[in-house]
N, C-alpha and C positions, 0 to 999 in steps of 0.2 A: 121257743126259749127267748128270754129277754135278758139283755145285758144291763138293765136298769140297776143302778147302784152296785154293780159288780157281782150280782148273783143271778141265778136262773130263776125264772118264775116257778119252776117245778121243784126247786130245792127246798128242803125244810128250812123254815126260818126266813124265807125270802119275802113273805107277805108282811102285812102290818103286825106289830106285836113285839114282844121283848127280844125275839131271836133275830129280828131284821137288822141287817147291816145298815148303818146310817152314815151318809156322807155329811160331813160337817159343813153347813152352809149358813150357820147363824150369823145374823147381822147383814145378810145379803141385801135386804131392802130397807135398812134403817134410814139411809140418807133420803130415800124417796118417801118413806112413810111419815116422817115428821111433818112435812108440809101438808100431806094428805089428811093426817089426823087433825091438824090445825084447821084445815079447810072444812072439815066435818063438824067444827064447833068447839074443839078443845082449845087449850091455851097455846100460845106460840111455841113454847118449849115443853112438849108433853113428857110425862114421866117416863123414865127409861124402861121401867118394867112394863108399862103399857106398850111401848114401841117394840120391846122384845117379844111380848106375847103376840102382838099382831104379826110380827116377822115369822114367828113359829107357825102361826095359823096359816099364813100365806104359803110358806114352804110346804107344809103338810098338804094343803089343798092342791098345790101344783103337782106334788109327787103323786097324790092319789089320782088326779086327772090323767097324768102320764101313764100310770099303771092301768087304769081303765082303758085308755086309748090303745095301749099295747096289747091288752087282752082282746079288744075288738079287732085289731089288725094282726092277730097272732098267725093266722093262716097265710096272710100275704107277706108277713115279715117286715113290713115297713109302715110306720105310723104316718098317716096323712091328715090333712086338715078335716077331711070328711069324717074321720074317726072321732075327732073332738066334737064336731057338729052333731054326730050321732049321739054322743054321750049327753050333750046339752039340749037335745031335742024337746025335752019336757019342761025346760026352763026358758020361757019366752024372753025374759030380760037379758039373760046371759047370751042366748042365741042371737038376739038383735045386736048385742055388743060385738059378738064375734063377726057377724055379717058386716057391721060398720067398719071394724078394723081391717077385714079382708078388702073391703071396697077402698078404704083409704090407702092401704098398702099398694094396691094396684094403681090407684090414682097418682100417688107419689112416685112410683116406679116409672110410670109413663111420662110424668112431668120431668123427671131427671133425664130420661132418654131424649126428650125434646131439647132440653137445655144443652146436653152433650152434643147433639147434632148441630145445634146453632153455633156452639163454640167451635166445632170442627169447620163449619162453613165460613165463619167470620175470621178464623185464624189466618194470619198472613202467611203466604207461601214462603217456606224456608228452603233456600238453596245452599248446597255445600260447595 
């Protein structure tokens, strides 16, 4: 069973379609989308309906990916990165991007640990 959007995957109306409960997330990516749309060749201030459409498409895509990953992980009960990678296995561009993001996340986490360790080592001893 999945708790995605407050319904079970086995309940009627929990899948895509008119009976699906929809969490309101409109406008979630608007701030980030405007410069991305401009960077892709549009005008500096893209039309609001264009941004709204892109926002809807992105939210629908992410929701669909989450549902697919939850279905893959159904027996285990917990969605993992490998489930998302499994879904994207036939799309080399998206798979390469996921691998890059995983690598960068690990790289940044290690760099932060090194910085934190250096700060602890160089911090003056405090005595009460």
